[in-house]
C-alpha positions in Angstrom: 30.3 107.7 42.9 30.5 104.4 44.6 27.2 103.1 46.0 26.5 100.5 48.7 23.6 98.2 49.1 20.9 99.5 51.4 18.2 97.6 53.3 14.7 99.0 53.5 11.2 98.1 54.7 8.5 97.9 52.1 5.5 100.2 52.7 3.0 97.7 51.5 4.0 94.2 52.6 6.2 95.4 55.5 9.0 93.0 54.5 12.6 93.9 54.0 14.2 94.5 50.6 17.5 95.6 49.3 18.4 98.5 47.0 21.5 97.4 45.1 24.4 99.6 44.1 23.6 99.4 40.3 20.0 100.4 41.2 21.2 103.5 43.0 23.3 104.3 39.9 20.3 104.1 37.7 18.2 106.3 40.0 20.9 108.9 40.1 21.2 108.8 36.3 17.5 109.6 35.8 17.3 111.9 38.9 14.6 110.0 40.8 14.6 108.9 44.5 14.9 105.2 45.3 11.6 103.3 45.8 9.9 102.7 49.1 8.1 99.6 47.9 9.8 96.2 47.4 10.2 94.9 43.8 7.3 92.4 44.1 4.9 95.0 45.4 6.0 97.3 42.7 5.4 94.6 40.1 1.9 93.9 41.5 1.1 97.6 41.5 2.0 97.9 37.8 0.2 94.6 36.9 -2.9 96.1 38.5 -2.9 98.5 35.5 -2.6 95.7 32.9 -6.0 94.4 32.1 -5.5 92.1 29.1 -8.4 89.6 29.2 -11.4 91.3 30.8 -13.4 92.9 27.9 -16.6 94.8 28.1 -19.2 96.1 25.6 -19.3 99.9 25.4 -20.2 102.6 22.9 -17.8 105.1 21.5 -18.2 108.5 23.3 -18.4 110.4 20.0 -20.0 108.3 17.3 -21.8 105.8 19.6 -20.3 102.8 17.7 -20.4 99.6 19.7 -17.0 98.6 21.0 -15.2 95.8 22.8 -13.3 97.7 25.4 -10.9 96.9 28.3 -12.7 99.6 30.3 -16.1 98.8 31.8 -19.1 101.1 31.8 -18.6 101.5 35.6 -15.5 103.6 34.6 -16.9 107.2 34.2 -14.4 108.3 31.5 -15.6 108.1 27.9 -13.8 105.7 25.5 -13.3 106.4 21.8 -13.1 104.1 18.8 -10.1 104.1 16.5 -11.6 106.4 13.9 -12.7 109.0 16.4 -9.5 108.8 18.3 -7.4 109.4 15.2 -9.8 111.9 13.6 -8.2 115.0 14.9 -11.5 116.2 16.3 -10.6 115.6 19.9 -9.5 118.5 22.0 -7.9 117.0 25.0 -6.5 120.4 26.0 -10.0 121.4 26.8 -9.6 119.2 29.9 -6.5 121.1 31.0 -6.1 122.4 34.5 -3.8 124.7 36.4 -1.8 122.8 39.0 -3.2 123.4 42.5 -0.4 123.6 45.1 -3.0 123.3 47.9 -3.9 119.7 47.0 -1.8 116.5 46.7 -0.6 115.8 43.2 -2.1 112.3 42.9 -5.6 113.6 43.6 -5.3 116.0 40.7 -4.1 113.5 38.1 -6.7 111.0 39.4 -9.5 113.5 38.7 -8.2 114.3 35.2 -8.0 110.6 34.4 -11.6 110.1 35.4 -13.0 112.6 32.9 -10.5 112.7 30.0 -11.4 110.4 27.0 -9.4 107.2 26.5 -8.7 105.0 23.6 -11.0 102.0 24.1 -8.3 99.3 24.1 -4.6 98.8 23.6 -4.7 97.8 19.9 -2.3 99.3 17.3 -0.8 98.6 13.9 -2.4 96.6 11.1 -5.4 94.7 12.7 -7.5 92.5 10.4 -10.5 90.5 11.7 -9.1 90.8 15.2 -11.7 92.7 17.2 -11.6 90.5 20.3 -8.0 91.2 21.3 -6.2 93.6 23.6 -2.6 94.6 24.1 -2.2 93.7 20.5 -0.2 94.9 17.5 -0.3 93.7 13.8 -2.9 90.9 13.9 -4.7 88.9 11.3 -7.6 86.6 12.2 -6.7 86.7 15.9 -9.6 85.9 18.4 -9.7 86.1 22.2 -5.9 86.5 22.4 -4.1 89.0 24.4 -0.6 90.6 24.5 -0.1 89.1 21.0 2.3 90.8 18.6 2.6 90.0 14.9 0.4 87.0 14.9 -2.0 85.3 12.4 -4.8 82.8 12.9 -4.4 82.6 16.6 -7.1 81.8 19.2 -7.3 81.8 23.1 -3.7 82.7 23.7 -1.6 85.3 25.7 1.9 86.7 25.6 2.4 85.3 22.1 4.7 86.8 19.5 5.4 86.1 15.8 3.2 83.0 15.7 0.7 81.4 13.4 -2.1 78.9 13.3 -2.0 78.1 17.0 -4.4 77.8 19.9 -4.4 77.9 23.7 -0.8 78.9 24.3 1.0 81.2 26.7 4.4 82.9 26.7 5.5 81.7 23.3 7.5 83.1 20.3 7.6 81.9 16.7 5.4 78.8 17.0 3.2 77.5 14.2 0.4 74.9 14.0 0.7 74.3 17.8 -1.8 73.7 20.7 -1.1 74.2 24.4 2.4 75.5 24.1 3.7 77.2 27.3 7.0 79.2 27.6 8.3 77.8 24.4 10.0 79.0 21.2 10.2 77.9 17.5 7.9 74.8 17.7 6.0 73.4 14.8 2.9 71.1 14.9 3.6 70.2 18.5 1.0 70.0 21.3 1.2 70.1 25.1 4.8 71.5 25.0 6.3 73.3 28.0 9.7 75.1 28.2 10.8 73.6 25.0 12.2 75.0 21.7 12.6 73.9 18.1 10.4 70.8 18.5 8.4 69.3 15.6 5.6 66.8 15.4 5.7 66.1 19.1 3.4 65.8 22.1 3.8 66.2 25.9 7.4 67.5 26.0 9.0 69.3 28.9 12.4 71.0 28.6 13.3 69.6 25.2 15.3 71.1 22.4 15.5 70.3 18.7 13.4 67.2 18.9 11.0 65.7 16.4 8.4 62.9 16.7 8.8 62.6 20.5 6.1 61.8 23.0 5.7 62.1 26.8 9.4 62.9 27.5 11.6 65.5 29.2 15.2 66.7 29.1 15.7 65.6 25.5 18.3 67.2 23.2 18.5 66.6 19.4 16.3 63.5 19.5 13.9 61.7 17.2 11.4 58.9 17.9 11.5 59.0 21.7 8.5 57.6 23.6 8.4 58.0 27.4 12.0 58.9 27.3 12.9 55.7 25.6 14.6 55.8 22.2 12.9 53.8 19.5 13.2 53.0 15.8 11.0 55.1 13.5 8.8 52.1 12.8 8.4 51.1 16.5 7.6 54.7 17.5 4.8 55.1 15.0 3.4 51.7 15.9 3.0 52.6 19.5 2.0 56.2 18.8 -0.9 55.3 16.5 -2.5 53.4 19.4 -2.9 56.6 21.4 -6.2 58.4 20.6 -5.8 61.9 21.9 -9.1 62.7 20.2 -10.7 60.9 23.2 -11.3 63.3 26.0 -10.7 60.5 28.6 -7.5 59.4 27.0 -6.3 63.0 26.7 -7.0 63.7 30.4 -5.0 60.6 31.4 -2.1 61.8 29.3 -2.3 65.2 30.9 -2.1 63.7 34.4 0.8 61.5 33.3 2.6 64.6 31.9 2.2 66.4 35.2 3.7 63.4 37.0 6.6 63.3 34.5 7.4 67.0 35.1 7.2 66.7 38.9 8.8 63.3 39.6 11.0 62.3 36.7 12.5 65.5 35.3 15.7 67.3 36.1 14.9 71.0 36.4 17.4 73.7 35.5 17.3 76.5 38.1 15.9 78.8 35.4 14.6 78.7 31.8 17.1 81.0 30.2 18.2 80.6 26.6 20.8 82.4 24.6 21.5 84.9 27.3 24.5 86.2 29.3 24.4 87.4 32.9 20.7 86.9 33.5 18.5 86.0 36.5 14.8 85.4 36.4 12.6 83.1 34.4 11.6 82.6 30.8 14.4 84.7 29.3 15.6 84.5 25.7 18.4 86.3 23.8 19.3 88.8 26.4 22.3 90.4 28.1 22.6 91.8 31.7 19.1 90.9 33.0 18.4 91.0 36.7 15.2 89.5 38.3 13.1 89.7 35.1 10.4 87.5 33.8 9.1 86.8 30.3 11.8 88.9 28.7 13.4 88.4 25.3 15.7 90.3 22.9 16.7 92.9 25.5 19.6 94.1 27.5 20.4 95.9 30.8 17.0 95.3 32.3 16.0 94.9 36.0 12.7 94.0 37.8 10.8 93.7 34.5 8.2 91.4 33.0 6.8 91.0 29.5 9.7 93.1 28.0 10.9 92.7 24.5 13.4 94.5 22.2 14.2 97.0 24.9 17.3 98.1 26.9 18.3 100.1 29.9 15.0 99.8 31.8 14.0 99.2 35.4 10.6 98.2 36.8 8.6 98.0 33.6 5.7 95.8 32.6 4.7 95.3 29.0 7.5 97.3 27.3 8.5 96.8 23.7 11.1 98.8 21.7 11.7 101.0 24.7 14.8 102.6 26.2 15.5 104.1 29.6 12.0 103.5 30.9 11.3 103.4 34.6 8.2 102.3 36.6 5.9 102.2 33.7 3.3 100.0 32.0 3.0 99.6 28.2 5.7 102.0 27.2 6.1 100.7 23.6 7.0 101.5 20.0 10.2 103.5 20.3 9.6 105.3 23.6 12.4 106.5 25.7 13.0 108.2 29.1 9.4 107.8 30.2 8.9 107.4 34.0 5.8 106.5 36.1 3.5 106.3 33.1 0.7 104.1 31.6 0.5 103.5 27.8 3.0 105.9 26.3 3.6 104.9 22.6 4.9 105.8 19.2 8.0 107.8 20.1 6.8 109.3 23.4 9.8 110.5 25.3 10.7 112.3 28.5 7.1 112.0 29.8 6.3 111.4 33.5 3.1 110.5 35.4 1.2 110.5 32.2 -1.5 108.2 30.7 -2.3 107.2 27.1 0.1 109.4 25.2 1.1 109.1 21.5 4.2 110.7 20.2 4.5 113.3 23.0 7.6 114.7 24.6 8.1 116.5 27.9 4.6 116.0 29.3 3.9 115.7 33.0 0.7 114.4 34.4 -1.2 114.4 31.1 -3.9 112.2 29.7 -4.7 111.2 26.1 -2.5 113.8 24.3 -1.1 113.2 20.8 1.9 115.1 19.3 2.1 117.4 22.3 5.1 118.8 24.3 5.7 120.9 27.4 2.3 120.2 28.9 1.2 119.7 32.6 -2.3 118.4 33.4 -3.2 118.8 29.7 -2.3 122.5 29.8 0.3 124.0 27.4 3.4 125.8 28.7 6.4 127.3 27.2 9.6 125.2 27.4 11.0 127.5 30.2 7.8 127.5 32.2 7.4 123.8 31.9 10.8 122.9 33.4 10.5 125.5 36.1 7.0 124.3 37.1 7.7 120.5 37.1 10.6 121.1 39.6 8.1 123.0 41.8 5.6 120.1 41.5 8.2 117.5 42.4 9.0 119.4 45.5 5.3 119.8 46.3 4.8 116.1 45.9 7.3 115.5 48.7 5.9 118.3 50.9 2.3 117.3 50.4 2.2 113.5 49.6 -0.8 111.5 48.8 -1.7 109.1 51.6 -4.1 106.3 50.7 -6.7 104.5 52.9 -4.0 102.1 54.2 -1.6 104.8 55.1 0.8 104.2 52.2 2.6 107.4 51.3 3.1 108.4 47.6 5.6 111.1 46.8 7.6 111.9 43.7 9.4 108.7 42.7 6.5 106.2 43.1 4.1 104.9 40.5 0.4 105.7 40.7 -1.3 104.6 43.9 -3.0 101.2 44.0 -6.5 102.8 44.3 -6.1 104.8 41.1 -6.2 101.8 38.8 -9.3 101.8 36.5 -9.5 98.0 36.8 -10.5 95.5 39.5 -7.6 93.5 40.8 -9.2 90.3 39.5 -9.4 91.7 36.0 -5.6 92.2 35.7 -2.4 90.3 35.3 -1.9 90.9 39.1 -4.6 88.3 39.8 -3.2 85.9 37.2 0.3 85.8 38.8 -0.4 86.9 42.4 -4.0 85.6 43.1 -5.8 86.7 46.2 -9.4 86.6 47.4 -11.9 89.5 47.0 -11.7 89.9 50.8 -8.0 90.2 50.8 -8.0 92.6 47.8 -10.4 94.9 49.6 -8.4 94.6 52.9 -5.3 95.7 50.9 -7.1 98.7 49.4 -7.3 97.3 45.9 -10.3 97.6 43.5 -12.4 94.6 42.7 -14.7 93.9 39.8 -17.7 91.6 40.4 -18.6 89.8 37.3 -22.2 90.3 36.0 -24.4 87.2 35.8 -24.8 86.5 32.1 -27.8 84.1 32.3 -26.8 82.2 29.2 -29.3 79.7 27.8 -27.2 76.5 28.2 -27.9 73.9 25.5 -25.2 71.4 26.5 -23.3 70.4 29.6 -19.9 68.9 29.3 -21.0 65.5 30.6 -23.4 65.4 27.7 -20.7 65.8 25.1 -19.4 62.8 23.2 -16.0 61.5 24.3 -14.3 61.4 20.9 -13.7 64.3 18.4 -14.8 61.9 15.6 -18.3 61.8 17.1 -18.8 65.6 16.7 -20.1 67.3 13.6 -20.7 71.0 12.9 -23.9 71.1 15.0 -21.6 71.6 18.0 -21.0 75.1 16.7 -24.6 75.9 17.6 -24.4 74.8 21.2 -23.8 77.0 24.3 -21.8 74.7 26.6 -21.8 75.2 30.4 -18.3 75.5 31.9 -17.8 73.2 34.9 -16.3 76.0 36.9 -19.7 77.7 37.0 -18.6 81.4 36.9 -15.8 81.0 39.4 -14.3 84.5 39.8 -10.9 83.2 40.6 -10.5 82.2 37.0 -12.7 84.8 35.5 -14.9 81.9 34.3 -17.4 83.0 31.7 -19.9 80.3 32.8 -20.5 79.2 29.3 -18.6 79.0 26.0 -19.0 78.2 22.3 -16.8 76.3 19.8 -16.1 78.4 16.8 -15.6 77.2 13.2 -11.8 77.6 12.9 -11.3 76.1 16.3 -13.4 73.0 15.5 -11.5 72.5 12.3 -8.2 72.6 14.2 -9.3 69.9 16.6 -10.5 67.8 13.8 -7.4 68.2 11.8 -5.0 67.6 14.7 -7.3 64.8 16.1 -7.4 66.4 19.5 -10.3 66.2 22.0 -12.8 69.1 22.3 -12.1 71.2 25.4 -14.4 71.0 28.4 -13.7 74.4 30.0 -14.2 78.0 28.8 -11.2 79.8 27.4 -10.5 81.8 30.6 -10.5 78.6 32.8 -8.2 77.0 30.2 -5.9 80.0 30.5 -5.7 79.5 34.3 -5.0 75.8 33.8 -2.0 76.7 31.7 -0.7 79.0 34.4 -0.4 76.0 36.7 2.6 74.9 34.6 4.4 78.1 35.5 6.2 79.1 38.7 5.3 82.2 40.6 7.1 85.4 39.6 9.4 85.2 42.7 13.0 84.3 43.0 14.5 82.3 45.9 18.1 81.8 46.9 18.8 78.0 46.8 21.6 75.4 46.5 21.9 72.8 43.8 20.1 69.6 44.7 22.7 67.4 43.0 24.4 65.4 45.8 27.8 66.9 46.6 27.3 70.1 44.7 27.5 73.4 46.6 26.6 75.8 43.8 24.0 78.4 44.7 21.6 80.4 42.4 18.4 82.5 42.2 15.5 80.4 41.1 11.7 80.6 40.8 11.4 77.1 42.4 10.4 77.7 46.0 12.4 75.8 48.6 9.5 73.5 49.5 9.1 72.3 46.0 9.9 68.6 45.5 11.3 68.8 41.9 15.0 68.1 41.4 16.5 71.6 40.8 20.1 71.7 39.6 22.6 74.4 38.8 23.6 74.9 35.2 26.7 72.8 35.4 25.1 69.7 37.0 22.0 70.1 34.8 24.2 70.1 31.6 26.0 67.0 32.7 22.7 65.2 33.2 21.0 66.4 30.0 23.7 66.7 27.4 
């Protein structure tokens, strides 16, 4: 069947959006209706379910063990520790319900989700000395790092894969001995590196590839001993480099401001940071094929409207998918999942599940919560195979005939992800606030949840203005101090009000001769996000004089950077 593009109006933002022919083909293939929300509102809606960074102290609902959970105590559902969750003692079927055709579907799944036990955090695989993590798999000595996969000796980072001995980084893969790397790949012993790959022993690089011993430069390829974009001899480079004391906080701050000016005023920007990919649109994309309007995606193919997707294929509208296939409108469908739609945390081979939450190795489950190794279940109640398929067809029709309508008049039928008001997290706890920040007032006006941070009343022993300027002037007594963060609990950055320096962190700064940070880890995370563009694409024309090429880019039209098409960019850089 030949499909045509169709223009629609988003239920949420009231703006127009287009359903493309290949989108219609996918919807027909998996037998779901087209969405009634635009791709950005769908992305925000999914991100509102992805709380990576906001952790809470709770006790296990069975053994009473103290836990660090992504669910706060304000959430009424019990959370279980790893041992209890895997013990086999749980009977999630005891929470099963008959489907009630006199009430909207989303009210029924919402009620089940509020009472059924949950796994306390998204943490799987081999985890060693890595309690303060979330959305993590296979970790050793990882602390306060989130959405980190196969990492070792990593602190204060997010969206990090296959990396070691690194701190304060975001959106990286295969880095080692690095500090403040952002959207970068394969770097070693390099610090303050943005959108760069295969760089060694370098500092303050933007859009550089295969460089070593380079400083404060951009648009470099296959270079050594470059300082301020000027080629030097080895001897001259080290002579000038040794005069720069990045262990001084004042010197480091001046270098950071110079770096920002370099990026904005002296750099040619390729329309998108896409490496080793064919037929791709979006931003921060590596080793992919046939990618449309995706962000932070690598080693995947045939993906559209996705973010934080890796080793997956044939998916639309997914957030946090890994090793998944044919997934639609879902969050955290990982570890060999397939054909799961409208779901949250379906893992370890779960397949053909819809509108379900926190399932492990389940198949053909509809509107279920917390099940393991189950099949043919609806609302945690077991059915025969024949009953199951007959009943879910009835439920799909009922979802259309009796839709859920939220407080803002948004209509949710079969084919839409969970309503905004069903998320167990406050908007400001989630990735939605990281990438689409709004005020508390606007969140409430939009019908979103909000989590007010509790006052911690830390006993502050040091303020940042009292700290010595130079890392050489610190000794291990700093490990005893509780330092006030200058942002003073700002909820926009989830500021923790105070922070401590831990042993391994202190040793790293000493070894690398880098200044001690003056903000808490959450505020540092938000400072890193300033180096990234918003997760939006704009249709623009190349800014190279005389070029008429057009493209989709995350650089907004009012940005002042020089943004070039691939052809003009390559002529300038190579």
